[in-house]
C-alpha positions, 0 to 999 in steps of 0.5 A: 897700457894700464890706461888702455885696459881701464878705458876698455873695461869702461867701454865694454860695459857700455857696449854690453848694455847698449841696445842691438839697434845701436851696435848695428848702427855702429858697424854700418857706420864703421863700414861707411868709414872704411870706404871713406878712408880707403885712400888713407888705408891704402897708403898706409898699406903701401908702406907696410908692403914695401917694408915687407918686401924689402925684408925679403918676405915670401909670397904668402906673407905679402898676400896676407899683408896686401890691401887694395880697393877690392879687399877694402871693399870686402872688409867693409862689406863684412863689417856691414854683414855683421850688423845683419847677424841675429843679436847674440846677446840675451839669448835665452839658451835654455829655460826649465821650471823646478818643482818648487816653482822656481824658473831658470833661464841660462842667458847669453852675455858678453865675455867682456874685454877681448884681447887679439893679438895678430901678425900680417893680416890687417883685415883682422883689425876689422873682423875682430872689432866688428865681431866683438862690437856685435857681441857686446864686448870690448876689443884691444887689438895688437897688431904685428909690426908688419901691419901696424900702419894699415891696422892704425888707419883701420882702427881710426875708421872704426873708432869713428863709426863707434862715435857716430852711433854714440858708443865710445870710440874706446870700445875698439882700441889699437895698441899704439906701439910696436913695442913687443913688450906690449904683448906681455902686458896683454898676456898678463892681464892688464891688471884685470882688464882682459877677459880672453886672449885670441892669438892669430899668427905663427907657431912662435906667437901661439906658443908664447901666448899659451905659455905666458898667458894668465887669462883664458886663450882661444888657441888658433894653432897652425893649419896643417890641413889634409885632403884625403882622396879615398878610393871611391873618389871621382877624379875630376872632383878630386882634381878640382878640390885639391887645386883649390884647397892647395893654391887658391890662396896659399897663405890662408890657415885653411890651405891644404898642406898634405895630400893623401891618396888611397892605394886602391885608387892610386893607379888611376888617381895619383899621377894625375893629381900630382902632375896637376900640382907640379904643373901649376908650380906647387912643389911636391914632397912625397913618399916612395909611391909618390916619387915614382910617378914623377921625377919632379917629385922630391922625398918627403921627411918626417918633418914634411908630414907636420909642416904648415908651409904656407907656400906652393908646397905640399906633401903627398903620401899613399895610405892604405885605406880610410883607417891609415889616413885617419891615423896619419891626420891624428898623428901629424895634424893640427886639428884644424881643418881636414877633407875627404873626397868620396862618393861612399857615403858610409865612409864619409860618415866614418871620416867625419866622425872619427877625425878629431879636427875643428872642421871636417868636410866631405866633398869640399875644399879645406879653404871653406874653413872661413867664418864668412863661409860658415855664415858668421859674418867674419871670424876672430879666429879658427880655434882649434882647442876643445874648451868653449869655442872651436872652429870659426869663432863668430859672435856666438862664441864671443858670449858666455852666459848667466843664470836668471832665476825667477821666484815668487817668494820661495825660500830653501828649506 
């Protein structure tokens, strides 16, 4: 493991100094290699899927793990699209001149070596590696045991693309073991090789990373996301947004887990929304008002309001206006993604201003919580903390900065 860290540190310096054209050429070569290795990737994924199904994993888990020809093509296209993004390295973020004639510049620089620890999503191998490369960083990727075979094949394609462009293959390394002890070594920093850790997974993984990490962490907490249907919501829009937010893909972190309906529109909106979910195969756990509209609704508990189901289940509650909706989200939410459906622009402005989550949407599905949808090409995760990076972590968030100071012989009195 320590050899892996040394190799990553050496590769990080080469990648940081490589011109943007070289990094972009590597990304395009990686996209080609991913397409060429699609049969090997699919064969590996079939083994991962068979193992997961034999272990009785639930539908959302299988969906996150599954690769097919379409998804591999999308992964390759996402990598290629990262090459088209503006180069984040060397950007002058600010500049100013002092009375003594010194000129100061704040300039974007790579973070260094980024370790990404993830579970069941093999596409993270490509997304994280591509974003790290574009931003001049090296990546150490630790896949979960469930996606290890698939991720290994993707990592082979990425190494081939790097080397084809004349960059070190060690710039993107997959930890070559399923041993859980490897996570502890990464969190300890691999003897100073790791600059930041990004966890992508369930509460258990994130809690361990936050507890044990000796290097900075971009925390990606659970996605307990809310859709609030305000009194001024247009019903058909609310139906469309809610159905997509909950059921488009139930296993993504931007899937809605709680529905809040304003008391002022409950008579007209609550039953159609709840019935729609139930008829679509989504279980509803509700308060007394929600239970009253359909006998298929079961009682919600305090635990339900705080649960990220990643399943065909949603909690639902009637709230007494905007203030109670915001209070509920603040109490039970995970500061990930929340949406309001309303035609009242003043109410929307207040919701967007007062809800303290990384992503807040007006009249749009929570499933837009995705770096690709933001125009970032991909994402390394959704950061829910408040330091440095927040929301989809793309190439700009994977840069720090330094100061360049230009003088003409000045000395300090």
